[in-house]
KEDOLUM-32587 format. One line per 10 residues: number of its first residue (from 0); for each residue x, y, z of N, C-alpha, C. Coordinates in pm, 1 decimal, m for minus. Last residue first. Example, Ala and Ser with C-alpha at 12.3 -4.5 7.8 and 13.67 -1.06 7.14 Angstrom:
2
1	1285.0,m225.0,708.0,1367.0,m106.0,714.0,1290.0,3.0,787.0  1319.0,m569.0,780.0,1230.0,m450.0,780.0,1320.0,m330.0,780.0
REM end
This chain:
87
86	2615.0,1276.1,238.3,2733.8,1190.7,251.9,2839.4,1229.3,153.9  2404.6,1477.0,434.8,2465.9,1451.8,304.4,2591.7,1369.6,326.9  2096.7,1503.6,604.0,2235.1,1457.1,605.1,2282.4,1437.0,463.2  1903.9,1795.0,660.4,1920.2,1665.1,595.9,2067.8,1630.9,596.0  1709.2,1955.7,922.0,1827.8,1940.9,835.3,1821.9,1806.5,765.9  1451.3,1984.4,1028.2,1556.7,2078.3,1065.1,1675.2,2074.4,970.0  1116.1,1969.2,974.7,1242.9,1913.7,927.6,1350.7,2019.4,948.7  888.4,2104.9,1040.0,955.7,2033.7,1148.2,1086.3,1967.5,1105.0  777.6,2200.9,807.1,842.3,2298.3,895.3,918.5,2231.6,1010.6  648.0,1976.9,701.8,772.7,2021.7,641.8,848.5,2114.8,735.6
76	522.2,1757.8,955.5,507.4,1873.5,868.3,644.9,1916.7,818.3  508.6,1397.8,945.0,549.7,1524.1,1005.6,527.6,1636.8,905.5  411.5,1082.3,1021.9,382.4,1191.6,930.6,418.5,1319.1,1004.9  592.7,777.8,1058.1,549.1,905.3,1113.3,511.1,997.6,999.0  553.5,417.2,1089.5,587.2,539.7,1017.1,539.9,661.2,1095.3  626.6,72.8,1118.4,586.9,197.0,1184.0,640.2,317.2,1105.8  490.3,m217.2,962.5,597.3,m117.1,966.3,545.3,10.6,1031.2  267.2,m383.3,935.0,369.3,m418.3,1032.9,485.4,m321.3,1044.4  105.6,m247.0,747.2,162.6,m378.4,716.2,281.7,m412.7,805.9  159.4,45.0,910.8,104.5,m9.4,787.4,179.6,m138.6,757.2
66	95.0,256.2,1183.9,155.0,131.2,1137.7,81.5,83.4,1012.7  187.5,586.5,1299.9,92.5,485.1,1256.3,168.0,364.6,1203.9  200.3,903.7,1452.3,263.4,773.5,1434.7,156.0,672.5,1395.2  228.0,1233.5,1373.4,131.3,1125.2,1383.5,203.7,993.9,1355.7  355.9,1508.8,1555.5,372.2,1406.0,1453.0,267.6,1298.6,1478.4  450.8,1773.7,1704.3,326.3,1732.6,1637.3,356.9,1635.8,1523.7  679.3,1866.5,1808.4,602.4,1775.6,1893.5,477.5,1724.2,1825.0  1010.9,1917.2,1673.9,868.0,1941.6,1688.4,800.1,1835.4,1770.7  1243.0,1786.6,1432.1,1205.2,1827.9,1567.0,1055.3,1842.6,1575.3  1477.6,1583.0,1248.4,1351.5,1655.4,1264.6,1324.6,1686.6,1410.7
56	1699.0,1510.8,997.7,1691.0,1538.8,1140.4,1565.5,1621.9,1158.0  1704.6,1255.7,739.2,1679.8,1388.7,793.3,1687.4,1391.0,945.6  1803.2,1110.5,440.7,1808.5,1095.8,585.4,1798.4,1236.1,644.4  1609.2,1041.1,148.4,1696.7,1131.9,223.5,1688.7,1101.8,373.1  1413.6,885.1,32.7,1541.1,820.1,64.1,1636.7,909.2,141.4  1270.4,1129.9,m171.9,1252.1,1001.0,m105.8,1389.3,936.2,m86.5  1410.6,1456.9,m114.6,1358.7,1351.6,m200.9,1343.2,1223.8,m119.0  1444.9,1813.1,m99.9,1427.7,1684.4,m34.2,1372.7,1584.4,m134.9  1457.9,2087.0,m155.5,1571.0,1999.9,m189.7,1564.3,1867.2,m114.4  1164.5,2227.0,m311.4,1244.9,2192.6,m194.3,1353.5,2094.5,m235.9
46	977.1,2481.8,m451.2,1072.8,2376.5,m480.5,1158.7,2350.5,m356.0  655.7,2538.3,m292.4,782.8,2582.2,m349.9,874.4,2463.1,m372.0  438.7,2398.0,m204.0,415.7,2521.1,m280.4,542.8,2568.2,m348.8  416.7,2041.4,m232.1,477.1,2160.7,m173.8,457.1,2280.7,m265.4  254.6,1747.3,m140.5,262.0,1854.1,m240.5,313.6,1981.4,m174.0  461.4,1503.1,31.7,333.5,1560.7,m9.4,355.9,1665.2,m117.1  666.6,1213.2,m2.4,654.5,1358.5,10.0,515.4,1401.5,m35.2  778.0,918.5,169.5,690.8,984.8,71.9,684.9,1133.4,102.3  1006.4,859.5,323.8,940.6,752.8,250.0,852.3,811.2,139.1  1309.6,964.3,461.3,1188.2,1005.6,391.4,1135.8,890.2,306.1
36	1419.1,852.8,772.2,1437.3,839.8,627.2,1304.7,876.5,560.9  1529.1,1029.4,1070.3,1441.8,944.2,991.7,1480.6,942.6,845.3  1582.5,1122.0,1411.4,1631.5,1103.5,1275.4,1536.6,1011.0,1201.6  1616.2,1291.5,1692.3,1509.4,1245.3,1604.4,1561.3,1242.2,1461.7  1811.2,1183.7,1966.9,1800.6,1265.5,1846.3,1694.3,1205.6,1755.1  1725.9,1168.9,2305.2,1734.7,1094.3,2180.3,1718.8,1188.5,2061.5  1673.1,1285.4,2539.2,1802.1,1318.4,2479.6,1821.0,1251.7,2343.7  1435.3,1174.2,2619.0,1435.0,1316.8,2584.8,1565.9,1360.3,2519.3  1503.1,911.0,2692.8,1431.6,934.8,2567.4,1437.4,1081.0,2525.2  1840.8,909.8,2830.8,1694.9,912.5,2844.6,1629.9,946.1,2711.5
26	2107.5,687.8,2753.2,2046.1,818.9,2735.2,1895.4,810.4,2758.7  2366.7,522.4,2927.3,2232.5,516.5,2869.8,2170.9,655.3,2866.4  2702.4,491.1,2846.4,2606.5,567.6,2925.9,2471.3,564.3,2856.0  2900.5,371.6,2693.9,2809.1,286.7,2768.1,2708.5,359.3,2855.1  3058.4,513.8,2523.3,3120.7,476.3,2651.1,3026.9,395.7,2740.5  2885.8,572.8,2318.7,2992.6,476.1,2292.5,3058.0,428.2,2421.3  2556.6,592.4,2478.4,2675.2,648.2,2414.2,2778.6,538.4,2391.2  2232.3,459.8,2398.4,2345.9,477.9,2488.0,2465.6,529.0,2409.4  2038.9,432.2,2212.5,1996.3,465.9,2347.6,2108.6,475.5,2447.9  2070.6,385.1,1942.5,2097.7,275.3,2033.9,2053.0,304.4,2176.3
16	1791.0,534.4,1766.6,1931.5,527.8,1808.1,1947.4,416.5,1911.2  1578.8,462.7,1501.4,1597.4,455.6,1646.2,1745.8,447.2,1678.3  1439.6,650.0,1259.9,1560.8,572.4,1288.6,1582.9,576.9,1438.7  1115.6,637.6,1113.5,1204.6,684.7,1218.4,1323.9,591.0,1235.6  1024.6,710.0,803.4,1047.4,593.1,887.2,1152.3,636.7,987.5  782.6,959.2,706.8,919.0,912.0,733.6,915.3,781.6,812.6  608.2,1168.1,496.0,603.4,1039.4,565.7,746.8,992.8,583.3  533.2,1511.4,525.0,629.3,1410.8,482.0,605.9,1283.5,562.5  338.8,1790.0,402.9,372.9,1688.6,501.9,464.7,1584.5,438.5  173.2,2003.7,286.3,317.3,2011.5,311.6,356.9,1919.3,426.7
6	m85.2,1791.2,147.4,m27.7,1920.9,183.2,122.4,1912.4,205.5  m94.8,1454.2,246.2,m167.6,1567.5,191.1,m101.3,1697.2,238.5  108.7,1169.2,159.2,65.6,1272.8,253.7,0.2,1390.0,180.8  25.0,857.3,45.5,67.5,988.8,m2.1,18.2,1094.0,96.6  119.1,529.3,65.6,54.1,635.2,142.3,110.2,770.0,97.3  56.9,220.6,m83.8,132.0,344.8,m90.8,52.9,454.2,m20.8  83.9,m117.3,0.0,0.0,0.0,0.0,88.7,123.9,0.0
REM end
């Protein structure tokens, strides 16, 4: 099933961090960085430099989590995307 977000929204698959530092210190959930991979893009009013497969850093508190065919996804607004990673 393909899910297309409406408006300036993005469907992402969240990347879960290990929850602890390299030295073995466990991090509380609030310290967890929010990273994800773009799965689908909605319709945008202006040209953006994002595409399916981009790894992003996102913030904000308004996201919708849902599950499709056993996979968990998030829908976030474009304004909540803080940066994208480039290799």
